[in-house]
Every structure is written in structure tokens, then in C-alpha cells.
N, CA and C atoms as a LAMMPS dump frame, in Angstrom:
ITEM: TIMESTEP
0
ITEM: NUMBER OF ATOMS
624
ITEM: BOX BOUNDS ff ff ff
-5.0000000000000000e+02 5.0000000000000000e+02
-5.0000000000000000e+02 5.0000000000000000e+02
-5.0000000000000000e+02 5.0000000000000000e+02
ITEM: ATOMS id mol type element x y z
1 1 1 N 449.639 -387.389 403.388
2 1 2 C 449.933 -386.412 404.427
3 1 3 C 451.412 -386.048 404.427
4 2 1 N 452.255 -387.026 404.171
5 2 2 C 453.694 -386.794 404.16
6 2 3 C 454.071 -385.798 403.063
7 3 1 N 453.433 -385.953 401.857
8 3 2 C 453.724 -385.063 400.735
9 3 3 C 453.305 -383.637 401.065
10 4 1 N 452.14 -383.477 401.68
11 4 2 C 451.64 -382.154 402.041
12 4 3 C 452.591 -381.489 403.033
13 5 1 N 453.042 -382.239 404.01
14 5 2 C 453.946 -381.694 405.009
15 5 3 C 455.247 -381.249 404.367
16 6 1 N 455.794 -382.043 403.484
17 6 2 C 457.052 -381.704 402.838
18 6 3 C 456.88 -380.489 401.934
19 7 1 N 455.738 -380.396 401.266
20 7 2 C 455.472 -379.247 400.402
21 7 3 C 455.394 -377.963 401.223
22 8 1 N 454.752 -378.036 402.39
23 8 2 C 454.632 -376.863 403.254
24 8 3 C 456 -376.448 403.785
25 9 1 N 456.815 -377.433 404.129
26 9 2 C 458.164 -377.13 404.606
27 9 3 C 458.984 -376.462 403.512
28 10 1 N 458.864 -376.954 402.302
29 10 2 C 459.589 -376.357 401.18
30 10 3 C 459.116 -374.922 400.921
31 11 1 N 457.82 -374.725 400.985
32 11 2 C 457.259 -373.39 400.778
33 11 3 C 457.808 -372.412 401.805
34 12 1 N 457.839 -372.815 403.063
35 12 2 C 458.357 -371.946 404.118
36 12 3 C 459.855 -371.704 403.968
37 13 1 N 460.565 -372.7 403.474
38 13 2 C 461.999 -372.54 403.233
39 13 3 C 462.235 -371.47 402.163
40 14 1 N 461.434 -371.506 401.105
41 14 2 C 461.532 -370.493 400.05
42 14 3 C 461.238 -369.106 400.62
43 15 1 N 460.205 -369.006 401.441
44 15 2 C 459.844 -367.724 402.036
45 15 3 C 460.935 -367.212 402.967
46 16 1 N 461.521 -368.102 403.75
47 16 2 C 462.596 -367.703 404.666
48 16 3 C 463.775 -367.122 403.893
49 17 1 N 464.166 -367.804 402.824
50 17 2 C 465.303 -367.355 402.02
51 17 3 C 464.973 -366.047 401.308
52 18 1 N 463.792 -365.96 400.723
53 18 2 C 463.395 -364.745 400.02
54 18 3 C 463.324 -363.558 400.975
55 19 1 N 462.819 -363.8 402.173
56 19 2 C 462.725 -362.733 403.173
57 19 3 C 464.116 -362.203 403.511
58 20 1 N 465.058 -363.124 403.667
59 20 2 C 466.439 -362.733 403.967
60 20 3 C 467.045 -361.938 402.807
61 21 1 N 466.835 -362.401 401.587
62 21 2 C 467.401 -361.73 400.41
63 21 3 C 466.748 -360.372 400.16
64 22 1 N 465.434 -360.285 400.338
65 22 2 C 464.752 -359.008 400.167
66 22 3 C 465.284 -357.982 401.171
67 23 1 N 465.588 -358.439 402.386
68 23 2 C 466.125 -357.545 403.409
69 23 3 C 467.515 -357.054 403.033
70 24 1 N 468.325 -357.948 402.493
71 24 2 C 469.711 -357.61 402.162
72 24 3 C 469.827 -356.809 400.867
73 25 1 N 469.046 -357.193 399.856
74 25 2 C 469.231 -356.626 398.522
75 25 3 C 468.046 -355.81 398.023
76 26 1 N 466.965 -355.825 398.786
77 26 2 C 465.754 -355.161 398.322
78 26 3 C 464.971 -356.076 397.402
79 27 1 N 463.687 -355.755 397.234
80 27 2 C 462.842 -356.589 396.381
81 27 3 C 463.299 -356.534 394.927
82 28 1 N 463.5 -355.317 394.414
83 28 2 C 463.903 -355.173 393.015
84 28 3 C 465.301 -355.717 392.766
85 29 1 N 466.158 -355.675 393.783
86 29 2 C 467.531 -356.14 393.63
87 29 3 C 467.699 -357.644 393.766
88 30 1 N 466.639 -358.327 394.115
89 30 2 C 466.68 -359.789 394.259
90 30 3 C 466.015 -360.439 393.058
91 31 1 N 466.69 -361.366 392.429
92 31 2 C 466.113 -362.084 391.282
93 31 3 C 465.617 -363.452 391.728
94 32 1 N 464.78 -364.046 390.902
95 32 2 C 464.333 -365.408 391.218
96 32 3 C 465.524 -366.37 391.191
97 33 1 N 466.52 -366.083 390.36
98 33 2 C 467.722 -366.919 390.345
99 33 3 C 468.456 -366.866 391.67
100 34 1 N 468.483 -365.694 392.295
101 34 2 C 469.103 -365.571 393.627
102 34 3 C 468.416 -366.506 394.613
103 35 1 N 467.093 -366.522 394.562
104 35 2 C 466.319 -367.369 395.477
105 35 3 C 466.564 -368.84 395.172
106 36 1 N 466.533 -369.181 393.895
107 36 2 C 466.77 -370.572 393.48
108 36 3 C 468.127 -371.064 393.94
109 37 1 N 469.156 -370.242 393.738
110 37 2 C 470.518 -370.642 394.093
111 37 3 C 470.661 -370.842 395.596
112 38 1 N 470.054 -369.927 396.364
113 38 2 C 470.192 -370 397.822
114 38 3 C 469.432 -371.19 398.403
115 39 1 N 468.237 -371.452 397.869
116 39 2 C 467.445 -372.59 398.367
117 39 3 C 467.985 -373.904 397.81
118 40 1 N 468.508 -373.837 396.585
119 40 2 C 469.025 -375.044 395.944
120 40 3 C 467.945 -375.901 395.332
121 41 1 N 467.011 -375.242 394.629
122 41 2 C 465.9 -375.966 394.008
123 41 3 C 465.812 -375.586 392.53
124 42 1 N 465.052 -376.379 391.781
125 42 2 C 464.82 -376.098 390.365
126 42 3 C 463.741 -375.036 390.218
127 43 1 N 463.73 -374.364 389.085
128 43 2 C 462.75 -373.312 388.832
129 43 3 C 461.315 -373.855 388.891
130 44 1 N 461.133 -375.075 388.409
131 44 2 C 459.802 -375.666 388.431
132 44 3 C 459.273 -375.837 389.846
133 45 1 N 460.173 -376.148 390.775
134 45 2 C 459.765 -376.301 392.178
135 45 3 C 459.311 -374.965 392.745
136 46 1 N 460.052 -373.915 392.395
137 46 2 C 459.674 -372.58 392.867
138 46 3 C 458.288 -372.203 392.348
139 47 1 N 458.066 -372.415 391.049
140 47 2 C 456.801 -372.006 390.451
141 47 3 C 455.652 -372.943 390.809
142 48 1 N 455.964 -374.085 391.375
143 48 2 C 454.914 -374.959 391.904
144 48 3 C 454.251 -374.287 393.105
145 49 1 N 455.076 -373.576 393.881
146 49 2 C 454.576 -372.932 395.099
147 49 3 C 454.149 -371.485 394.87
148 50 1 N 454.87 -370.77 393.989
149 50 2 C 454.608 -369.345 393.782
150 50 3 C 454.631 -369.022 392.287
151 51 1 N 453.688 -368.193 391.854
152 51 2 C 453.583 -367.865 390.437
153 51 3 C 454.649 -366.868 389.987
154 52 1 N 455.115 -366.028 390.932
155 52 2 C 456.046 -364.969 390.576
156 52 3 C 456.774 -364.478 391.82
157 53 1 N 457.742 -363.597 391.604
158 53 2 C 458.444 -362.986 392.733
159 53 3 C 457.476 -362.123 393.545
160 54 1 N 456.542 -361.466 392.864
161 54 2 C 455.531 -360.668 393.561
162 54 3 C 454.654 -361.54 394.449
163 55 1 N 454.37 -362.744 393.988
164 55 2 C 453.58 -363.696 394.768
165 55 3 C 454.333 -364.099 396.041
166 56 1 N 455.644 -364.243 395.919
167 56 2 C 456.482 -364.556 397.083
168 56 3 C 456.427 -363.404 398.08
169 57 1 N 456.571 -362.182 397.569
170 57 2 C 456.53 -361.01 398.444
171 57 3 C 455.196 -360.925 399.185
172 58 1 N 454.105 -361.146 398.468
173 58 2 C 452.784 -361.095 399.098
174 58 3 C 452.666 -362.14 400.204
175 59 1 N 453.226 -363.32 399.984
176 59 2 C 453.171 -364.389 400.99
177 59 3 C 453.997 -364.014 402.216
178 60 1 N 455.144 -363.365 402.003
179 60 2 C 455.978 -362.919 403.121
180 60 3 C 455.239 -361.874 403.941
181 61 1 N 454.64 -360.906 403.261
182 61 2 C 453.91 -359.853 403.959
183 61 3 C 452.725 -360.426 404.722
184 62 1 N 452.028 -361.378 404.112
185 62 2 C 450.906 -362.025 404.795
186 62 3 C 451.384 -362.746 406.047
187 63 1 N 452.538 -363.393 405.949
188 63 2 C 453.091 -364.105 407.1
189 63 3 C 453.478 -363.132 408.216
190 64 1 N 454.061 -361.992 407.838
191 64 2 C 454.404 -360.964 408.819
192 64 3 C 453.136 -360.423 409.482
193 65 1 N 452.133 -360.108 408.676
194 65 2 C 450.899 -359.558 409.216
195 65 3 C 450.176 -360.543 410.133
196 66 1 N 450.177 -361.821 409.748
197 66 2 C 449.552 -362.85 410.597
198 66 3 C 450.24 -362.911 411.944
199 67 1 N 451.567 -362.838 411.936
200 67 2 C 452.356 -362.888 413.166
201 67 3 C 451.996 -361.711 414.068
202 68 1 N 451.93 -360.52 413.472
203 68 2 C 451.626 -359.314 414.239
204 68 3 C 450.194 -359.336 414.76
205 69 1 N 449.258 -359.612 413.863
206 69 2 C 447.845 -359.516 414.203
207 69 3 C 447.395 -360.611 415.167
208 70 1 N 448.007 -361.773 415.088
209 70 2 C 447.602 -362.868 415.975
210 70 3 C 447.892 -362.531 417.431
211 71 1 N 448.99 -361.816 417.676
212 71 2 C 449.303 -361.41 419.046
213 71 3 C 448.234 -360.456 419.571
214 72 1 N 447.891 -359.464 418.752
215 72 2 C 446.881 -358.491 419.168
216 72 3 C 445.511 -359.145 419.328
217 73 1 N 445.183 -360.067 418.431
218 73 2 C 443.894 -360.759 418.493
219 73 3 C 443.768 -361.554 419.781
220 74 1 N 444.829 -362.225 420.143
221 74 2 C 444.819 -363.043 421.37
222 74 3 C 444.565 -362.171 422.593
223 75 1 N 445.217 -361.014 422.637
224 75 2 C 445.028 -360.101 423.759
225 75 3 C 443.613 -359.53 423.759
226 76 1 N 443.119 -359.156 422.588
227 76 2 C 441.795 -358.533 422.508
228 76 3 C 440.693 -359.464 422.977
229 77 1 N 440.918 -360.765 422.872
230 77 2 C 439.911 -361.756 423.253
231 77 3 C 440.037 -362.209 424.7
232 78 1 N 441.074 -361.753 425.393
233 78 2 C 441.318 -362.199 426.765
234 78 3 C 440.502 -361.346 427.741
235 79 1 N 439.345 -361.849 428.119
236 79 2 C 438.43 -361.098 428.975
237 79 3 C 438.942 -360.96 430.404
238 80 1 N 440.003 -361.699 430.741
239 80 2 C 440.55 -361.589 432.093
240 80 3 C 441.362 -360.304 432.263
241 81 1 N 441.711 -359.668 431.163
242 81 2 C 442.471 -358.42 431.213
243 81 3 C 441.497 -357.25 431.218
244 82 1 N 441.628 -356.319 432.154
245 82 2 C 440.737 -355.145 432.175
246 82 3 C 440.769 -354.404 430.843
247 83 1 N 439.666 -353.755 430.507
248 83 2 C 439.487 -353.142 429.188
249 83 3 C 440.625 -352.197 428.81
250 84 1 N 440.927 -351.246 429.684
251 84 2 C 441.935 -350.249 429.342
252 84 3 C 443.306 -350.886 429.129
253 85 1 N 443.65 -351.851 430.004
254 85 2 C 444.916 -352.556 429.846
255 85 3 C 444.93 -353.366 428.555
256 86 1 N 443.757 -353.949 428.233
257 86 2 C 443.672 -354.76 427.016
258 86 3 C 443.926 -353.905 425.775
259 87 1 N 443.376 -352.687 425.789
260 87 2 C 443.59 -351.783 424.66
261 87 3 C 445.07 -351.43 424.526
262 88 1 N 445.698 -351.113 425.655
263 88 2 C 447.127 -350.766 425.647
264 88 3 C 447.965 -351.932 425.151
265 89 1 N 447.751 -353.119 425.732
266 89 2 C 448.563 -354.287 425.381
267 89 3 C 448.375 -354.679 423.916
268 90 1 N 447.125 -354.584 423.439
269 90 2 C 446.865 -354.945 422.038
270 90 3 C 447.565 -353.985 421.095
271 91 1 N 447.565 -352.697 421.428
272 91 2 C 448.246 -351.709 420.593
273 91 3 C 449.755 -351.939 420.604
274 92 1 N 450.298 -352.255 421.783
275 92 2 C 451.734 -352.498 421.878
276 92 3 C 452.118 -353.782 421.136
277 93 1 N 451.213 -354.754 421.098
278 93 2 C 451.495 -356.02 420.403
279 93 3 C 451.588 -355.83 418.9
280 94 1 N 451.082 -354.703 418.42
281 94 2 C 451.111 -354.427 416.985
282 94 3 C 452.448 -353.855 416.531
283 95 1 N 453.371 -353.68 417.462
284 95 2 C 454.715 -353.247 417.096
285 95 3 C 455.292 -354.215 416.076
286 96 1 N 455.779 -353.713 414.953
287 96 2 C 456.221 -354.611 413.892
288 96 3 C 457.679 -355.05 414.026
289 97 1 N 458.309 -354.786 415.175
290 97 2 C 459.635 -355.363 415.393
291 97 3 C 459.513 -356.865 415.341
292 98 1 N 460.439 -357.505 414.639
293 98 2 C 460.348 -358.954 414.438
294 98 3 C 461.126 -359.67 415.529
295 99 1 N 460.411 -360.244 416.484
296 99 2 C 461.058 -360.899 417.613
297 99 3 C 461.791 -362.171 417.229
298 100 1 N 461.568 -362.661 416.046
299 100 2 C 462.207 -363.908 415.629
300 100 3 C 463.593 -363.706 415.037
301 101 1 N 464.076 -362.466 415.036
302 101 2 C 465.437 -362.233 414.597
303 101 3 C 465.583 -361.902 413.131
304 102 1 N 464.504 -361.997 412.357
305 102 2 C 464.59 -361.631 410.956
306 102 3 C 464.749 -360.133 410.845
307 103 1 N 465.54 -359.688 409.874
308 103 2 C 465.881 -358.277 409.769
309 103 3 C 465.104 -357.542 408.683
310 104 1 N 464.173 -358.221 408.039
311 104 2 C 463.504 -357.572 406.909
312 104 3 C 462.744 -356.319 407.32
313 105 1 N 462.177 -356.31 408.523
314 105 2 C 461.388 -355.166 408.933
315 105 3 C 462.241 -353.938 409.21
316 106 1 N 463.547 -354.149 409.41
317 106 2 C 464.445 -353.015 409.592
318 106 3 C 464.699 -352.307 408.267
319 107 1 N 464.342 -352.966 407.179
320 107 2 C 464.672 -352.452 405.856
321 107 3 C 463.466 -351.944 405.08
322 108 1 N 462.267 -352.063 405.637
323 108 2 C 461.091 -351.722 404.837
324 108 3 C 460.988 -350.23 404.537
325 109 1 N 461.682 -349.407 405.312
326 109 2 C 461.609 -347.968 405.07
327 109 3 C 462.564 -347.51 403.978
328 110 1 N 463.441 -348.388 403.521
329 110 2 C 464.372 -348.001 402.471
330 110 3 C 463.643 -347.931 401.134
331 111 1 N 464.041 -346.972 400.275
332 111 2 C 463.35 -346.808 398.985
333 111 3 C 463.238 -348.099 398.179
334 112 1 N 464.245 -348.957 398.269
335 112 2 C 464.219 -350.187 397.469
336 112 3 C 463.122 -351.146 397.911
337 113 1 N 462.594 -350.929 399.117
338 113 2 C 461.536 -351.805 399.627
339 113 3 C 460.206 -351.057 399.762
340 114 1 N 460.021 -350.02 398.946
341 114 2 C 458.823 -349.186 399.048
342 114 3 C 457.535 -349.979 398.827
343 115 1 N 457.575 -350.938 397.916
344 115 2 C 456.363 -351.721 397.634
345 115 3 C 455.977 -352.564 398.841
346 116 1 N 456.958 -353.199 399.458
347 116 2 C 456.691 -354.012 400.648
348 116 3 C 456.15 -353.139 401.77
349 117 1 N 456.768 -351.976 401.935
350 117 2 C 456.347 -351.04 402.976
351 117 3 C 454.882 -350.67 402.792
352 118 1 N 454.521 -350.327 401.572
353 118 2 C 453.146 -349.931 401.267
354 118 3 C 452.16 -351.065 401.552
355 119 1 N 452.526 -352.281 401.204
356 119 2 C 451.619 -353.413 401.394
357 119 3 C 451.456 -353.756 402.878
358 120 1 N 452.521 -353.614 403.648
359 120 2 C 452.417 -353.862 405.09
360 120 3 C 451.516 -352.806 405.72
361 121 1 N 451.691 -351.548 405.321
362 121 2 C 450.828 -350.473 405.822
363 121 3 C 449.358 -350.748 405.493
364 122 1 N 449.108 -351.173 404.272
365 122 2 C 447.737 -351.467 403.847
366 122 3 C 447.125 -352.562 404.714
367 123 1 N 447.929 -353.6 405.01
368 123 2 C 447.438 -354.688 405.848
369 123 3 C 447.089 -354.21 407.24
370 124 1 N 447.924 -353.334 407.806
371 124 2 C 447.671 -352.807 409.146
372 124 3 C 446.406 -351.962 409.169
373 125 1 N 446.268 -351.052 408.203
374 125 2 C 445.119 -350.142 408.18
375 125 3 C 443.809 -350.895 407.99
376 126 1 N 443.839 -351.988 407.252
377 126 2 C 442.61 -352.736 406.984
378 126 3 C 442.28 -353.785 408.04
379 127 1 N 443.304 -354.336 408.693
380 127 2 C 443.067 -355.48 409.574
381 127 3 C 443.146 -355.172 411.069
382 128 1 N 443.794 -354.067 411.424
383 128 2 C 443.915 -353.729 412.844
384 128 3 C 442.627 -353.165 413.438
385 129 1 N 441.941 -352.226 412.774
386 129 2 C 440.732 -351.652 413.379
387 129 3 C 439.689 -352.671 413.841
388 130 1 N 439.389 -353.734 413.07
389 130 2 C 438.396 -354.692 413.582
390 130 3 C 438.807 -355.348 414.9
391 131 1 N 440.103 -355.6 415.077
392 131 2 C 440.583 -356.218 416.317
393 131 3 C 440.375 -355.275 417.495
394 132 1 N 440.79 -354.017 417.328
395 132 2 C 440.685 -353.055 418.42
396 132 3 C 439.242 -352.625 418.667
397 133 1 N 438.417 -352.667 417.626
398 133 2 C 437.006 -352.293 417.785
399 133 3 C 436.301 -353.203 418.778
400 134 1 N 436.655 -354.479 418.783
401 134 2 C 436.045 -355.413 419.741
402 134 3 C 436.312 -354.978 421.175
403 135 1 N 437.513 -354.457 421.424
404 135 2 C 437.849 -353.978 422.769
405 135 3 C 437.011 -352.751 423.109
406 136 1 N 436.877 -351.848 422.143
407 136 2 C 436.093 -350.632 422.387
408 136 3 C 434.635 -350.976 422.665
409 137 1 N 434.099 -351.928 421.935
410 137 2 C 432.703 -352.325 422.169
411 137 3 C 432.528 -352.919 423.571
412 138 1 N 433.497 -353.704 424.017
413 138 2 C 433.453 -354.218 425.39
414 138 3 C 433.498 -353.057 426.383
415 139 1 N 434.319 -352.05 426.061
416 139 2 C 434.423 -350.882 426.938
417 139 3 C 433.137 -350.078 426.979
418 140 1 N 432.427 -350.014 425.863
419 140 2 C 431.136 -349.319 425.834
420 140 3 C 430.127 -350.032 426.729
421 141 1 N 430.137 -351.355 426.688
422 141 2 C 429.222 -352.145 427.53
423 141 3 C 429.515 -351.928 429.008
424 142 1 N 430.769 -351.648 429.353
425 142 2 C 431.148 -351.435 430.755
426 142 3 C 431.157 -349.954 431.122
427 143 1 N 430.66 -349.113 430.209
428 143 2 C 430.58 -347.666 430.438
429 143 3 C 431.942 -347.002 430.61
430 144 1 N 432.964 -347.604 430.047
431 144 2 C 434.297 -346.988 430.054
432 144 3 C 434.479 -346.079 428.846
433 145 1 N 433.809 -346.435 427.75
434 145 2 C 433.855 -345.632 426.534
435 145 3 C 432.438 -345.209 426.165
436 146 1 N 432.36 -344.099 425.445
437 146 2 C 431.054 -343.603 425.022
438 146 3 C 431.19 -342.989 423.634
439 147 1 N 430.94 -343.797 422.631
440 147 2 C 430.99 -343.32 421.255
441 147 3 C 430.036 -344.144 420.39
442 148 1 N 429.322 -343.488 419.48
443 148 2 C 428.457 -344.23 418.56
444 148 3 C 429.233 -344.77 417.355
445 149 1 N 430.53 -344.452 417.299
446 149 2 C 431.344 -344.846 416.15
447 149 3 C 432.627 -345.569 416.591
448 150 1 N 432.5 -346.729 417.22
449 150 2 C 433.698 -347.422 417.723
450 150 3 C 434.701 -347.774 416.629
451 151 1 N 434.197 -348.308 415.507
452 151 2 C 435.124 -348.688 414.424
453 151 3 C 435.792 -347.466 413.818
454 152 1 N 434.989 -346.447 413.515
455 152 2 C 435.528 -345.26 412.865
456 152 3 C 436.558 -344.548 413.74
457 153 1 N 436.309 -344.514 415.053
458 153 2 C 437.269 -343.881 415.975
459 153 3 C 438.605 -344.599 415.947
460 154 1 N 438.546 -345.927 416.043
461 154 2 C 439.78 -346.703 416.042
462 154 3 C 440.472 -346.612 414.688
463 155 1 N 439.704 -346.585 413.624
464 155 2 C 440.294 -346.45 412.292
465 155 3 C 441.074 -345.141 412.176
466 156 1 N 440.497 -344.049 412.681
467 156 2 C 441.192 -342.759 412.667
468 156 3 C 442.506 -342.838 413.436
469 157 1 N 442.462 -343.476 414.601
470 157 2 C 443.647 -343.584 415.446
471 157 3 C 444.729 -344.42 414.756
472 158 1 N 444.322 -345.545 414.198
473 158 2 C 445.279 -346.435 413.531
474 158 3 C 445.929 -345.749 412.334
475 159 1 N 445.125 -345.053 411.537
476 159 2 C 445.677 -344.358 410.362
477 159 3 C 446.641 -343.265 410.791
478 160 1 N 446.285 -342.534 411.837
479 160 2 C 447.177 -341.472 412.331
480 160 3 C 448.506 -342.062 412.811
481 161 1 N 448.406 -343.084 413.649
482 161 2 C 449.621 -343.701 414.188
483 161 3 C 450.462 -344.298 413.07
484 162 1 N 449.809 -344.976 412.136
485 162 2 C 450.523 -345.659 411.061
486 162 3 C 451.172 -344.676 410.084
487 163 1 N 450.677 -343.446 410.071
488 163 2 C 451.231 -342.428 409.179
489 163 3 C 452.272 -341.562 409.888
490 164 1 N 451.866 -340.961 410.992
491 164 2 C 452.74 -339.998 411.667
492 164 3 C 453.928 -340.673 412.348
493 165 1 N 453.694 -341.849 412.928
494 165 2 C 454.77 -342.526 413.645
495 165 3 C 455.433 -343.612 412.816
496 166 1 N 455.196 -343.583 411.524
497 166 2 C 455.747 -344.603 410.639
498 166 3 C 457.255 -344.502 410.508
499 167 1 N 457.801 -343.285 410.608
500 167 2 C 459.238 -343.113 410.484
501 167 3 C 459.661 -342.599 409.131
502 168 1 N 458.792 -342.715 408.162
503 168 2 C 459.078 -342.262 406.798
504 168 3 C 458.317 -340.99 406.447
505 169 1 N 457.085 -340.905 406.902
506 169 2 C 456.176 -339.864 406.441
507 169 3 C 456.448 -338.508 407.087
508 170 1 N 456.747 -338.507 408.38
509 170 2 C 456.931 -337.254 409.115
510 170 3 C 458.268 -337.281 409.849
511 171 1 N 459.076 -336.272 409.598
512 171 2 C 460.366 -336.162 410.294
513 171 3 C 460.146 -335.433 411.611
514 172 1 N 460.601 -336.036 412.726
515 172 2 C 460.374 -335.451 414.046
516 172 3 C 461.596 -335.635 414.926
517 173 1 N 461.814 -334.658 415.799
518 173 2 C 462.777 -334.837 416.874
519 173 3 C 462.101 -335.67 417.965
520 174 1 N 462.862 -336.09 418.953
521 174 2 C 462.272 -336.862 420.05
522 174 3 C 461.256 -336.029 420.824
523 175 1 N 461.541 -334.749 420.992
524 175 2 C 460.595 -333.87 421.691
525 175 3 C 459.309 -333.716 420.899
526 176 1 N 459.436 -333.579 419.591
527 176 2 C 458.249 -333.462 418.738
528 176 3 C 457.443 -334.755 418.747
529 177 1 N 458.139 -335.881 418.771
530 177 2 C 457.449 -337.167 418.823
531 177 3 C 456.649 -337.292 420.117
532 178 1 N 457.27 -336.875 421.238
533 178 2 C 456.562 -336.96 422.512
534 178 3 C 455.352 -336.034 422.532
535 179 1 N 455.489 -334.875 421.897
536 179 2 C 454.358 -333.955 421.808
537 179 3 C 453.222 -334.585 421.009
538 180 1 N 453.565 -335.297 419.937
539 180 2 C 452.556 -335.994 419.124
540 180 3 C 451.87 -337.078 419.95
541 181 1 N 452.638 -337.81 420.766
542 181 2 C 452.055 -338.846 421.62
543 181 3 C 451.055 -338.228 422.595
544 182 1 N 451.445 -337.106 423.185
545 182 2 C 450.551 -336.443 424.132
546 182 3 C 449.259 -336.005 423.448
547 183 1 N 449.398 -335.472 422.239
548 183 2 C 448.207 -335.062 421.48
549 183 3 C 447.356 -336.272 421.115
550 184 1 N 448.014 -337.377 420.781
551 184 2 C 447.293 -338.6 420.443
552 184 3 C 446.45 -339.075 421.612
553 185 1 N 447.038 -339.132 422.802
554 185 2 C 446.301 -339.584 423.983
555 185 3 C 445.156 -338.622 424.291
556 186 1 N 445.447 -337.33 424.219
557 186 2 C 444.434 -336.299 424.475
558 186 3 C 443.213 -336.51 423.58
559 187 1 N 443.466 -336.731 422.308
560 187 2 C 442.369 -336.876 421.351
561 187 3 C 441.734 -338.265 421.373
562 188 1 N 442.514 -339.301 421.707
563 188 2 C 441.931 -340.64 421.867
564 188 3 C 440.863 -340.636 422.951
565 189 1 N 441.162 -339.976 424.069
566 189 2 C 440.205 -339.938 425.172
567 189 3 C 438.903 -339.262 424.735
568 190 1 N 439.015 -338.244 423.91
569 190 2 C 437.825 -337.545 423.455
570 190 3 C 437.087 -338.321 422.373
571 191 1 N 437.81 -338.932 421.471
572 191 2 C 437.17 -339.744 420.438
573 191 3 C 436.393 -340.911 421.047
574 192 1 N 437 -341.532 422.059
575 192 2 C 436.397 -342.72 422.654
576 192 3 C 435.415 -342.381 423.773
577 193 1 N 435.372 -341.1 424.153
578 193 2 C 434.431 -340.689 425.19
579 193 3 C 434.759 -341.269 426.544
580 194 1 N 436.046 -341.355 426.849
581 194 2 C 436.449 -341.911 428.134
582 194 3 C 436.922 -340.801 429.064
583 195 1 N 437.059 -341.117 430.331
584 195 2 C 437.433 -340.131 431.339
585 195 3 C 438.81 -339.54 431.051
586 196 1 N 438.941 -338.243 431.239
587 196 2 C 440.214 -337.562 431.008
588 196 3 C 441.298 -338.159 431.895
589 197 1 N 442.417 -338.499 431.286
590 197 2 C 443.543 -339.066 432.025
591 197 3 C 443.52 -340.575 432.119
592 198 1 N 442.434 -341.217 431.656
593 198 2 C 442.32 -342.667 431.814
594 198 3 C 443.278 -343.43 430.9
595 199 1 N 443.702 -342.792 429.818
596 199 2 C 444.609 -343.463 428.884
597 199 3 C 446.041 -342.941 428.979
598 200 1 N 446.325 -342.173 430.017
599 200 2 C 447.635 -341.535 430.114
600 200 3 C 448.769 -342.551 430.195
601 201 1 N 448.48 -343.737 430.745
602 201 2 C 449.567 -344.701 430.872
603 201 3 C 449.93 -345.341 429.539
604 202 1 N 449.112 -345.099 428.493
605 202 2 C 449.557 -345.484 427.154
606 202 3 C 450.807 -344.678 426.805
607 203 1 N 450.763 -343.397 427.12
608 203 2 C 451.913 -342.528 426.878
609 203 3 C 453.122 -343.03 427.652
610 204 1 N 452.911 -343.433 428.898
611 204 2 C 454.022 -343.933 429.709
612 204 3 C 454.587 -345.216 429.134
613 205 1 N 453.723 -346.051 428.56
614 205 2 C 454.186 -347.286 427.925
615 205 3 C 455.096 -346.972 426.745
616 206 1 N 454.699 -345.966 425.94
617 206 2 C 455.534 -345.58 424.799
618 206 3 C 456.837 -344.959 425.276
619 207 1 N 456.783 -344.209 426.344
620 207 2 C 458.003 -343.599 426.869
621 207 3 C 459.025 -344.653 427.233
622 208 1 N 458.545 -345.8 427.748
623 208 2 C 459.456 -346.881 428.115
624 208 3 C 460.088 -347.516 426.893
């Protein structure tokens, strides 16, 4: 058990250092030697845990996605929170700002980190809809939502948000962004078959 614990600690140490270096220098600008020197380990130790630099990047992205998705999952399963509030809170929990102080997410939009950016987007598009779909299904049971396509509706919303509000794909002024938010809420209510104005406080949450 002691060996397993130490191996896991070493693995996380490598990921922490690589995450910091990828943020500072970009994925392509960081070499395995940079990681080795910063961690202070032999090459064999690195390759014991990871097959390649790409393998390290994938592990970092998985760790980021787990952190993000676990917050939303916890909220989606909390039946003590009313349905509409649960949907709002779960969506807000998907904000990819890193509360732990790591700066890598501030750099994913830079061209040098395009691969990481793409992989994080892929994780969100594939893993977020199932979490939010559970909330929509609960809402259908309570007659708050009315749609025969709960997963597909949420998938459309997630893809739109992840594309238009990504910061890279569409250039917008603040006024244009607010107009997009208003359109998003307008169409969410229709996609989900909920009462007009019932999701308006999602817009207010974003305004804050």
C-alpha cells in the first residue's frame, strides 16, 4: 500500500509540474526534459507513469474535466434543490475557471495550446449533456419541462454555449454577448418546453 501511495503522489507531482509548464510555455514549447528537470526525476521514472508527453497532457485534461464535471454531477443529484435552480447551478458549476489557482486554463485559448483546448472542448461536449439530461428528466416528471428529446435538447445547448461563448470562435462586444445570452434563454425555454420567463434568472446569473 505504501508503494502505491508513493507512486500516486509522484504521478500527481509530474502532472502538477507539467500543467504549470504547459501554461507558461505551451504544450509544444515544453519538452520532457523540462518536466524531468523541474520534478527532479530520471527519465525512467517519468515513463513508468506516462508513455509520452501526449499521455501527460491527456491525464491533465482528464483531471481538469473530472474537477469540473464532479461539481456539476453533485448538484444534479441533489434532489433538495428545486429543478430550475438545479439546472442553473449545474450549468454555472461547469465554468472552467480553475479555483485552485492553477493558470493553465487562462492559456488554453492561445494558439500554442490549441490541442489542449480542442480536447477540453471534446470532453465537455461528450460528458456534460448526460449530467444535465438527468435534471431535465426530473423536470419532465414534475411537469416543468415538456420535450420528447431531453438529451438532444441539452446537447444542442451545450454545443452552442461551448462554441459561441468559448472566446475563440466568435468575436463579440459585451452588448452582442448579452444579446446572445438573451437569445439562448429564449430558445432554451422553447427547446425544453418550459413556461416563458421561467429561465430568465439564468441570464441574471450570467450578468453577475
